[in-house]
C-alpha positions as CSV (number, residue, x, y, z in Angstrom):
1,M,110.8,279.6,147.3
2,F,111.7,276.2,148.8
3,T,114.6,273.7,148.4
4,I,114.4,270.3,146.7
5,Y,117.0,267.8,148.0
6,Q,117.4,265.4,145.1
7,K,119.2,262.1,145.4
8,R,120.1,260.4,142.1
9,V,121.6,256.9,141.7
10,G,121.9,255.7,138.2
11,N,118.6,256.6,136.6
12,R,116.6,256.5,139.9
13,T,115.7,259.8,141.5
14,H,114.2,260.7,144.9
15,D,113.1,264.3,145.8
16,T,112.5,265.6,149.3
17,Y,111.1,269.1,149.7
18,F,112.4,271.5,152.5
19,R,111.1,274.9,153.5
20,Y,114.5,276.0,154.8
21,R,117.6,275.6,152.7
22,E,119.9,275.1,155.7
23,A,117.8,272.1,156.9
24,A,118.2,270.5,153.4
25,R,121.9,271.2,153.4
26,E,122.3,269.6,156.9
27,Q,120.4,266.5,155.7
28,L,122.5,266.3,152.6
29,K,125.7,266.5,154.7
30,R,124.5,263.7,156.9
31,D,123.6,261.5,153.9
32,L,126.9,262.2,152.3
33,Q,128.9,261.2,155.4
34,A,126.8,258.0,155.7
35,R,127.5,257.1,152.1
36,L,131.2,257.8,152.3
37,A,131.4,255.6,155.3
38,K,129.8,252.8,153.2
39,G,132.5,253.0,150.5
40,W,131.0,255.6,148.1
41,T,133.6,257.9,146.4
42,C,133.1,261.6,146.0
43,V,134.4,262.7,142.6
44,G,133.1,266.3,142.5
45,K,131.5,269.1,144.3
46,T,129.6,272.2,143.0
47,D,128.8,275.2,145.3
48,T,128.2,278.3,143.1
49,I,125.6,280.8,142.1
50,N,124.6,280.5,138.4
51,Q,124.5,284.1,137.5
52,N,122.7,283.4,134.2
53,K,119.9,281.6,135.8
54,G,120.0,283.4,139.2
55,L,120.0,280.0,141.0
56,S,122.4,278.4,143.4
57,E,124.0,275.1,142.5
58,Y,125.0,272.8,145.3
59,A,125.8,269.2,144.6
60,Y,128.1,266.3,145.2
61,D,128.9,263.8,142.5
62,L,129.6,260.3,143.7
63,I,130.4,256.8,142.6
64,T,128.8,253.9,144.4
65,P,130.8,250.8,145.4
66,Y,129.0,249.1,142.5
67,G,130.3,251.7,140.0
68,E,127.0,253.6,139.5
69,N,127.1,257.4,139.2
70,A,125.2,259.3,141.9
71,T,124.4,262.9,142.8
72,L,123.2,264.5,146.0
73,A,122.0,268.0,145.1
74,L,120.0,271.0,146.4
75,L,117.7,272.6,143.8
76,D,115.8,275.8,144.1
77,G,112.0,275.3,143.8
78,Y,109.1,277.6,143.2
79,F,105.3,277.1,143.2
80,E,103.6,278.3,140.1
81,D,99.8,278.5,139.7
82,E,98.3,278.5,136.2
83,T,95.8,281.2,137.1
84,I,98.7,283.5,138.2
85,K,100.4,282.8,135.0
86,A,97.3,283.8,133.0
87,I,97.1,287.1,135.0
88,R,100.7,288.0,134.2
89,L,100.0,287.6,130.5
């Protein structure tokens, strides 16, 4: 497993991949503080475990100074190989 740090502003998305979740969380916190200092507004935070999916959900919902919706989120990621998929069938 690895962690995807996803930044979304409007319909633009940028993903960065981290081996360690704590490193991704620290980067997100630094980015969040920088954006808040530039006038962005935090309108929501999610920090839970989705029991149905077995995945953690960690995200901040923001509004830019220009009124665009934005999200900084940590997503669980997995590598999947087509040959391994075929073996499981």
